[in-house]
LOSEVEX-257652 format. One record per residue (C-alpha): x negated, y negated, z negated. Coordinates in Angstrom, 2 decimals. Layout:
residues N
<node <X,Y,Z>>
...
***
This chain:
residues 418
<node <72.63,20.09,29.41>>
<node <70.96,21.63,26.43>>
<node <67.90,19.53,26.03>>
<node <65.02,19.68,23.92>>
<node <61.73,17.79,22.49>>
<node <58.36,18.66,21.20>>
<node <56.37,16.84,19.79>>
<node <52.56,17.79,18.92>>
<node <51.12,16.41,15.81>>
<node <47.22,16.34,15.10>>
<node <44.46,13.87,15.22>>
<node <42.39,16.44,16.72>>
<node <45.23,16.73,20.01>>
<node <45.15,12.99,20.71>>
<node <40.94,12.98,21.15>>
<node <40.63,16.16,23.00>>
<node <38.60,17.99,20.06>>
<node <41.54,20.69,20.29>>
<node <43.16,21.64,23.28>>
<node <46.88,21.24,23.35>>
<node <48.10,24.73,24.19>>
<node <51.45,25.17,21.96>>
<node <53.30,22.48,23.60>>
<node <52.56,24.43,27.44>>
<node <53.78,27.66,25.75>>
<node <56.92,26.23,24.03>>
<node <57.92,24.31,27.02>>
<node <57.90,28.21,29.05>>
<node <59.45,29.85,26.16>>
<node <62.30,27.27,25.81>>
<node <62.36,26.95,29.91>>
<node <62.82,31.53,29.61>>
<node <65.65,30.68,27.51>>
<node <67.40,27.81,29.93>>
<node <66.50,25.13,27.49>>
<node <65.83,21.60,29.65>>
<node <62.37,20.07,28.07>>
<node <63.29,16.37,28.53>>
<node <60.35,15.42,26.12>>
<node <56.46,16.17,25.56>>
<node <54.59,14.55,23.60>>
<node <51.56,14.81,21.07>>
<node <51.32,11.95,18.12>>
<node <49.09,11.32,15.07>>
<node <49.09,13.05,12.01>>
<node <50.87,9.88,10.58>>
<node <53.64,9.31,8.58>>
<node <55.05,6.43,10.16>>
<node <54.60,7.90,13.79>>
<node <56.24,11.25,13.15>>
<node <59.11,9.32,11.61>>
<node <59.33,7.15,14.53>>
<node <59.23,9.71,17.09>>
<node <61.92,11.60,15.24>>
<node <63.92,9.07,15.13>>
<node <63.70,7.90,18.87>>
<node <63.91,11.44,20.15>>
<node <66.63,12.87,18.00>>
<node <68.38,10.17,19.96>>
<node <68.18,11.82,23.40>>
<node <67.87,15.52,22.63>>
<node <70.12,18.78,21.32>>
<node <66.47,20.33,19.59>>
<node <63.12,18.88,18.19>>
<node <60.54,21.21,17.54>>
<node <57.19,19.89,16.07>>
<node <54.17,21.99,15.83>>
<node <50.96,21.18,13.58>>
<node <51.10,19.31,10.24>>
<node <52.05,22.22,7.79>>
<node <48.78,23.11,6.17>>
<node <48.01,22.60,2.29>>
<node <45.52,19.61,2.58>>
<node <45.67,16.30,2.17>>
<node <45.90,15.01,5.85>>
<node <48.69,17.65,6.48>>
<node <51.84,15.03,6.07>>
<node <54.69,16.83,8.49>>
<node <56.74,17.88,5.58>>
<node <56.44,14.53,3.83>>
<node <57.57,13.00,6.77>>
<node <60.35,15.19,7.69>>
<node <61.34,14.64,4.07>>
<node <61.30,10.94,4.53>>
<node <63.70,10.95,8.06>>
<node <66.28,12.78,6.88>>
<node <66.22,11.06,3.15>>
<node <66.03,13.61,1.10>>
<node <63.63,14.88,-1.63>>
<node <61.22,18.37,-1.51>>
<node <61.97,21.90,-3.14>>
<node <60.16,24.82,-3.85>>
<node <61.37,28.08,-1.64>>
<node <61.04,31.68,-3.84>>
<node <60.86,33.67,-1.01>>
<node <57.74,31.71,0.63>>
<node <56.49,31.43,-2.90>>
<node <56.46,35.08,-3.20>>
<node <54.95,35.83,0.40>>
<node <52.46,33.49,-0.47>>
<node <51.46,35.53,-3.26>>
<node <51.56,38.92,-2.11>>
<node <49.54,37.72,1.24>>
<node <46.22,36.65,-1.14>>
<node <46.62,40.03,-3.46>>
<node <46.35,41.73,-0.36>>
<node <43.14,40.40,0.54>>
<node <41.87,39.60,-2.83>>
<node <41.86,35.72,-2.60>>
<node <42.66,33.96,-5.58>>
<node <45.71,31.61,-5.05>>
<node <45.90,27.82,-5.89>>
<node <47.97,25.12,-6.93>>
<node <46.81,23.89,-3.42>>
<node <48.63,27.19,-1.95>>
<node <51.48,26.81,-3.37>>
<node <52.15,23.46,-1.45>>
<node <53.22,25.25,1.26>>
<node <56.21,26.68,-0.50>>
<node <57.62,22.88,-0.70>>
<node <60.22,22.18,1.53>>
<node <62.50,19.34,2.47>>
<node <65.62,20.02,0.55>>
<node <67.64,20.11,3.26>>
<node <65.66,22.65,4.82>>
<node <65.02,26.39,5.20>>
<node <61.88,28.30,5.28>>
<node <60.87,30.48,8.51>>
<node <59.04,33.50,7.37>>
<node <55.17,33.34,8.50>>
<node <54.64,37.34,9.41>>
<node <50.79,36.68,10.33>>
<node <49.62,33.36,8.11>>
<node <50.99,31.41,5.03>>
<node <52.86,28.35,6.34>>
<node <56.24,28.73,6.72>>
<node <58.55,27.50,9.76>>
<node <60.81,24.74,9.03>>
<node <64.24,24.71,10.19>>
<node <66.81,22.32,9.56>>
<node <70.21,21.70,11.13>>
<node <72.00,18.13,11.01>>
<node <74.56,16.20,13.15>>
<node <74.57,19.14,15.25>>
<node <71.08,18.75,16.08>>
<node <68.29,21.88,15.46>>
<node <64.98,20.53,13.96>>
<node <62.01,23.27,13.86>>
<node <58.60,22.60,12.38>>
<node <55.70,24.64,13.19>>
<node <52.55,25.36,11.77>>
<node <49.53,24.14,14.63>>
<node <47.62,27.51,14.50>>
<node <48.81,28.90,17.76>>
<node <48.74,32.67,16.98>>
<node <51.46,31.45,14.04>>
<node <53.72,29.39,16.20>>
<node <54.34,31.91,18.50>>
<node <55.21,34.63,15.37>>
<node <57.74,32.13,13.94>>
<node <59.19,31.38,17.39>>
<node <59.63,34.94,18.66>>
<node <60.64,36.27,15.18>>
<node <63.30,33.45,14.06>>
<node <63.87,30.71,16.43>>
<node <64.57,32.77,19.71>>
<node <68.13,34.49,17.93>>
<node <68.79,30.71,16.59>>
<node <68.92,29.11,20.05>>
<node <70.83,32.04,21.90>>
<node <73.39,32.01,19.04>>
<node <73.05,27.85,19.57>>
<node <73.76,27.52,23.15>>
<node <76.35,30.29,23.34>>
<node <78.30,27.88,20.62>>
<node <78.30,25.08,23.00>>
<node <80.78,23.50,25.93>>
<node <77.20,22.42,27.44>>
<node <75.53,24.44,30.92>>
<node <72.00,25.54,30.60>>
<node <70.10,27.27,33.07>>
<node <69.66,30.95,33.28>>
<node <66.57,31.59,35.39>>
<node <65.23,34.73,37.30>>
<node <61.11,35.22,38.17>>
<node <60.33,36.74,40.79>>
<node <56.07,37.29,40.75>>
<node <53.86,37.50,44.00>>
<node <50.27,37.94,44.81>>
<node <48.32,37.70,47.97>>
<node <50.27,34.56,49.49>>
<node <49.94,30.96,49.22>>
<node <52.93,28.38,47.64>>
<node <53.55,27.24,51.07>>
<node <53.72,30.12,52.88>>
<node <56.27,31.55,50.56>>
<node <58.14,28.37,51.11>>
<node <57.93,28.41,54.70>>
<node <59.14,32.35,54.84>>
<node <62.40,31.11,52.59>>
<node <63.73,27.72,53.17>>
<node <66.09,28.67,55.23>>
<node <67.64,30.18,51.69>>
<node <67.05,26.86,49.58>>
<node <69.83,25.67,52.17>>
<node <72.10,28.31,51.77>>
<node <71.71,28.62,47.98>>
<node <72.33,25.19,47.16>>
<node <73.28,26.18,43.56>>
<node <70.31,27.45,42.95>>
<node <67.41,26.00,41.51>>
<node <63.98,26.98,42.91>>
<node <60.47,26.29,41.22>>
<node <57.13,27.31,43.16>>
<node <54.57,27.83,40.33>>
<node <51.11,28.61,41.87>>
<node <48.13,29.87,39.40>>
<node <45.27,31.44,40.39>>
<node <46.88,34.87,39.72>>
<node <49.03,34.34,42.10>>
<node <52.77,32.55,42.63>>
<node <56.06,32.83,40.11>>
<node <59.07,32.02,42.43>>
<node <61.17,31.02,39.49>>
<node <65.40,30.59,39.98>>
<node <67.33,28.97,38.12>>
<node <71.11,28.67,38.04>>
<node <73.71,27.25,35.44>>
<node <75.72,29.30,33.43>>
<node <79.13,28.18,34.35>>
<node <81.30,30.99,35.41>>
<node <78.18,33.46,34.86>>
<node <79.21,36.68,36.41>>
<node <79.59,35.08,39.59>>
<node <76.49,33.00,39.23>>
<node <74.97,36.17,38.35>>
<node <75.64,38.05,41.70>>
<node <75.16,34.99,44.06>>
<node <71.42,35.20,42.08>>
<node <70.95,38.64,42.43>>
<node <72.23,38.80,46.30>>
<node <69.33,35.98,46.83>>
<node <66.69,37.57,44.97>>
<node <67.15,40.50,47.44>>
<node <66.80,38.41,50.32>>
<node <63.67,37.17,48.71>>
<node <62.16,40.76,48.11>>
<node <63.09,41.69,51.75>>
<node <61.31,38.52,53.25>>
<node <58.35,38.69,51.22>>
<node <58.10,42.61,50.29>>
<node <54.20,43.19,50.84>>
<node <53.78,40.25,48.35>>
<node <55.79,41.44,45.55>>
<node <54.95,42.85,42.17>>
<node <56.98,45.09,41.46>>
<node <56.35,45.41,38.24>>
<node <57.93,42.10,37.97>>
<node <54.78,40.70,35.63>>
<node <52.07,38.26,36.13>>
<node <49.22,40.43,38.23>>
<node <47.02,41.32,35.52>>
<node <49.67,43.40,33.93>>
<node <50.93,44.74,36.69>>
<node <47.49,45.97,37.91>>
<node <46.91,47.48,34.64>>
<node <51.00,49.34,34.17>>
<node <49.92,50.70,38.04>>
<node <46.24,52.41,36.79>>
<node <47.89,53.66,33.78>>
<node <50.58,55.67,35.42>>
<node <48.55,57.05,38.03>>
<node <45.61,57.47,35.77>>
<node <43.19,55.88,38.45>>
<node <39.71,54.60,36.94>>
<node <37.62,51.83,38.04>>
<node <34.69,50.22,38.20>>
<node <32.78,47.30,38.91>>
<node <30.57,45.49,40.25>>
<node <30.00,41.80,40.03>>
<node <27.63,38.71,41.07>>
<node <29.08,35.35,41.20>>
<node <31.63,36.51,38.45>>
<node <29.00,37.61,36.40>>
<node <31.08,39.96,34.52>>
<node <34.05,38.30,34.60>>
<node <36.43,40.71,36.34>>
<node <35.05,43.37,33.93>>
<node <36.25,40.86,30.79>>
<node <39.20,40.06,32.36>>
<node <40.58,43.53,32.77>>
<node <39.64,44.40,29.16>>
<node <41.76,42.05,28.09>>
<node <45.14,44.06,28.12>>
<node <45.35,47.24,25.14>>
<node <44.53,50.77,26.68>>
<node <42.29,49.21,29.55>>
<node <39.33,51.77,28.22>>
<node <41.76,54.34,30.15>>
<node <41.11,52.20,33.34>>
<node <37.71,50.59,33.33>>
<node <35.33,53.12,32.97>>
<node <32.30,50.35,32.91>>
<node <30.76,47.98,35.36>>
<node <26.99,46.13,36.52>>
<node <26.47,42.37,36.20>>
<node <23.90,42.67,39.36>>
<node <23.36,38.85,39.59>>
<node <19.71,38.37,41.04>>
<node <18.99,40.43,44.39>>
<node <16.82,42.88,42.21>>
<node <19.71,43.42,40.06>>
<node <21.08,43.96,43.28>>
<node <18.19,46.79,44.59>>
<node <17.38,47.91,40.79>>
<node <20.53,48.70,39.25>>
<node <22.90,49.91,42.03>>
<node <20.19,50.73,45.04>>
<node <21.26,47.85,47.50>>
<node <19.11,48.47,50.10>>
<node <15.98,45.67,50.25>>
<node <16.75,45.49,54.43>>
<node <20.28,44.79,54.32>>
<node <19.28,41.86,51.72>>
<node <16.71,40.49,54.27>>
<node <18.93,41.07,57.18>>
<node <22.27,40.12,56.21>>
<node <22.18,38.33,52.48>>
<node <23.33,38.59,49.37>>
<node <26.32,37.29,50.32>>
<node <27.65,39.48,53.15>>
<node <29.80,42.08,54.00>>
<node <27.24,44.75,54.28>>
<node <26.18,43.92,50.73>>
<node <29.02,44.12,49.47>>
<node <29.89,47.15,50.81>>
<node <26.80,48.78,49.23>>
<node <27.59,47.53,46.12>>
<node <31.17,48.52,45.96>>
<node <30.30,52.45,47.31>>
<node <26.88,52.93,44.96>>
<node <29.10,51.41,41.58>>
<node <31.59,54.05,42.12>>
<node <29.04,57.00,42.75>>
<node <27.53,56.29,39.82>>
<node <30.01,55.56,37.80>>
<node <32.53,58.61,39.27>>
<node <35.26,56.62,39.32>>
<node <38.53,56.65,41.70>>
<node <37.81,53.38,42.93>>
<node <35.32,50.15,42.41>>
<node <35.50,46.65,43.44>>
<node <32.12,44.30,44.63>>
<node <32.50,40.99,44.03>>
<node <29.19,38.25,45.85>>
<node <29.45,35.22,46.60>>
<node <28.54,31.60,46.63>>
<node <30.32,29.94,43.85>>
<node <28.64,26.57,43.45>>
<node <28.05,23.67,43.04>>
<node <24.83,24.18,45.28>>
<node <23.70,27.27,47.62>>
<node <25.86,26.76,50.17>>
<node <24.82,26.34,53.93>>
<node <26.48,25.90,57.54>>
<node <27.08,29.42,57.71>>
<node <28.37,29.98,54.45>>
<node <29.67,27.30,52.23>>
<node <30.34,27.15,48.68>>
<node <33.68,29.11,48.42>>
<node <32.05,31.96,50.64>>
<node <32.74,35.26,48.77>>
<node <32.81,39.01,49.84>>
<node <35.18,41.55,48.20>>
<node <34.30,45.24,48.28>>
<node <36.88,47.87,47.39>>
<node <35.89,51.55,47.71>>
<node <37.40,55.30,47.56>>
<node <36.40,58.30,47.58>>
<node <37.54,57.99,51.60>>
<node <36.12,54.50,52.27>>
<node <34.37,51.43,51.52>>
<node <35.42,47.97,53.10>>
<node <34.43,44.23,52.60>>
<node <36.69,41.16,53.32>>
<node <35.24,37.85,53.26>>
<node <37.36,34.72,51.81>>
<node <36.04,30.81,51.96>>
<node <37.59,29.39,48.95>>
<node <37.19,26.17,47.59>>
<node <34.24,23.80,46.13>>
<node <35.02,23.82,43.04>>
<node <32.81,26.88,40.86>>
<node <35.08,27.24,38.37>>
<node <37.78,28.01,40.59>>
<node <36.10,30.18,42.77>>
<node <35.48,32.63,39.83>>
<node <38.81,32.39,39.08>>
<node <40.08,33.41,42.28>>
<node <37.63,35.24,43.32>>
<node <38.63,37.70,40.06>>
<node <42.43,37.47,40.69>>
<node <41.83,38.14,44.75>>
<node <39.71,41.39,43.86>>
<node <42.53,42.63,41.68>>
<node <45.37,41.71,44.46>>
<node <43.36,43.34,47.40>>
<node <43.35,46.42,45.36>>
<node <46.61,46.44,44.12>>
<node <48.61,46.01,47.55>>
<node <46.16,48.38,49.27>>
<node <47.50,50.91,46.66>>
<node <50.74,50.05,46.76>>
<node <52.06,49.16,50.04>>
<node <48.97,50.68,52.21>>
<node <47.87,47.77,53.26>>
<node <44.53,47.91,55.39>>
<node <42.38,45.33,53.96>>
***
């Protein structure tokens, strides 16, 4: 197996001041490439800590990736530690120097000697161009191992990885005799992890050469299938056969666009030229915000209403006062009026309403915390569906948003009555 280690460098990560999202992202991307993550650690931006960790992890890994500590200030120690680890001096990379000059000139900013520090690299290393920032990545090949050192800024780290490192890693793994995993992912929505396992458990026994991984999230469960690259042509045939069987067993829960729910929903609506509006109570505008994350969302989302209070429900979306008094804000009847009136006011093809008790307070025996009604309205019908989620406020709000998208997606894609 090709093994990799990820080292996140920075005191701010250790004390919780900054969330370490880089390691999670790198782990996911390396796994896509069939590379096994052997170790992932967070360490201090300290010269001896960096060297000690590199020495230890180099003994058991083929690929070492660090993030952080490549800036121009005195607390950025990674480059000097790398040079010490390889027992070499530093040299200036001319291409990086020219990139820095062009970068600052384009922005009308003065460049200083401190900025030029970023062009200094260990003499045994090569620069990996940073197309959106200043600090380059660093690449070193030593003793049949690959070392990559990336900036800690997530968008810069991702850019360097995608623009430079993916191709290097692909060439590296195909040049080796070692096995690595080839992965395929099936995206699902509207079904729990345990229910998927129940439906396909017999396939796990039938296809012993395939690794099954269930990866749940608020938006749905990803089913990742892995098979060794050895005799890949034969194994791909096995994998394709398995995927067809799984798709048949999970038919109406499959995301046909083979992507995360939000991306699939967006693509499906764009393709059909449909418009949407939203009426939100317990999610407080979260669904509308989610829908605007992707480019081109203005073609789908026309607008919406945050109707958190009963007054807002009455005054903004004309919910009948009798409905609120008799059934309550969290009810099928209220969800239906919210969705129907929202669609009519906004003139959209569809509308979604969400009203619920996110918690941690406000629940009752009849309507416990986590009770949520989601309404879906189109020109022919408006219907609401009840869910009882969890006791956690954040989880309830996230589940409400993605469940609403899932309901409408599956209703349209598979003609399912909700």
